[in-house]
C-alpha positions as CSV (number, residue, x, y, z in Angstrom):
1,X,0.0,0.0,0.0
2,X,1.4,3.4,-1.0
3,X,1.7,6.2,1.5
4,X,0.0,9.5,0.5
5,X,2.4,11.8,2.2
6,X,5.5,10.2,0.8
7,X,8.0,12.6,-0.7
8,X,8.5,11.9,-4.3
9,X,11.4,13.1,-6.3
10,X,9.3,15.4,-8.6
11,X,7.6,17.1,-5.6
12,X,10.7,18.4,-3.9
13,X,10.9,21.6,-6.0
14,X,7.3,22.4,-5.3
15,X,7.8,21.9,-1.6
16,X,10.3,24.7,-1.4
17,X,8.2,26.9,-3.5
18,X,5.1,26.2,-1.3
19,X,7.2,27.0,1.8
20,X,8.3,30.3,0.2
21,X,4.7,31.2,-0.7
22,X,3.6,30.3,2.8
23,X,6.3,32.6,4.3
24,X,5.3,35.4,2.0
25,X,1.6,35.0,2.9
26,X,2.5,35.0,6.6
27,X,4.4,38.2,6.2
28,X,1.6,39.8,4.2
29,X,-0.9,38.8,6.9
30,X,1.3,40.2,9.6
31,X,1.6,43.5,7.7
32,X,-2.2,43.8,7.2
33,X,-2.7,42.9,10.9
34,X,-0.2,45.6,12.0
35,X,-1.9,48.2,9.8
36,X,-5.3,47.3,11.2
37,X,-4.0,47.5,14.7
38,X,-2.7,51.0,14.1
39,X,-6.0,52.0,12.6
40,X,-7.9,50.7,15.5
41,X,-5.7,52.5,18.0
42,X,-6.0,55.7,16.1
43,X,-9.8,55.4,16.1
44,X,-9.8,54.9,19.9
45,X,-7.6,58.0,20.4
46,X,-9.8,60.1,18.1
47,X,-12.9,59.0,20.0
48,X,-11.3,59.9,23.3
49,X,-10.3,63.3,22.0
50,X,-13.8,64.0,20.6
51,X,-15.4,62.9,23.8
52,X,-13.1,65.1,25.9
53,X,-13.9,68.1,23.7
54,X,-17.6,67.4,24.0
55,X,-17.3,67.3,27.8
56,X,-15.4,70.5,27.8
57,X,-18.0,72.2,25.7
58,X,-20.8,70.9,27.9
59,X,-19.0,72.3,31.0
60,X,-18.6,75.7,29.3
61,X,-22.3,75.6,28.3
62,X,-23.4,74.8,31.8
63,X,-21.3,77.5,33.3
64,X,-22.7,80.0,30.8
65,X,-26.3,78.8,31.6
66,X,-25.7,79.4,35.3
67,X,-24.3,82.9,34.6
68,X,-27.2,83.9,32.5
69,X,-29.7,82.5,35.0
70,X,-28.1,84.4,37.9
71,X,-28.1,87.7,36.0
72,X,-31.7,87.3,34.9
73,X,-32.9,86.6,38.5
74,X,-31.4,89.8,39.7
75,X,-33.4,92.0,37.3
76,X,-36.7,93.0,38.8
77,X,-38.3,94.0,35.5
78,X,-38.1,90.6,34.0
79,X,-41.0,88.2,34.5
80,X,-40.9,84.4,34.1
81,X,-43.2,82.5,31.7
82,X,-43.5,78.8,31.3
83,X,-45.0,76.7,28.5
84,X,-47.7,74.4,30.0
85,X,-48.5,72.7,26.8
86,X,-49.3,73.6,23.2
87,X,-49.7,77.4,22.9
88,X,-50.6,77.9,26.6
89,X,-48.2,79.9,28.7
90,X,-48.3,80.8,32.4
91,X,-46.5,84.0,33.5
92,X,-45.1,84.4,37.1
93,X,-44.1,87.6,38.8
94,X,-46.0,90.1,36.7
95,X,-48.4,91.0,39.5
96,X,-45.7,91.4,42.2
97,X,-44.2,94.9,42.7
98,X,-40.8,95.1,44.3
């Protein structure tokens, strides 16, 4: 009975060529993996930068909102109105004289 994995004389040249092709394919796979890893790391860094900028802008907006609210509360000529649904508004402070 013949063995299927026996090394024949005519296949020795192809074995070296297959080994070289396998080594080249391994190097190509490593290069593609390295590029993808760098791309993923850059994406994570970009997301971190954008989220920190978003948090900074939210902090500035909240500080500005508090500043506007405190100035508005100190003015006695301004009344407050709130929307209670649809086109209905309720005004507060218009009947109080200070």
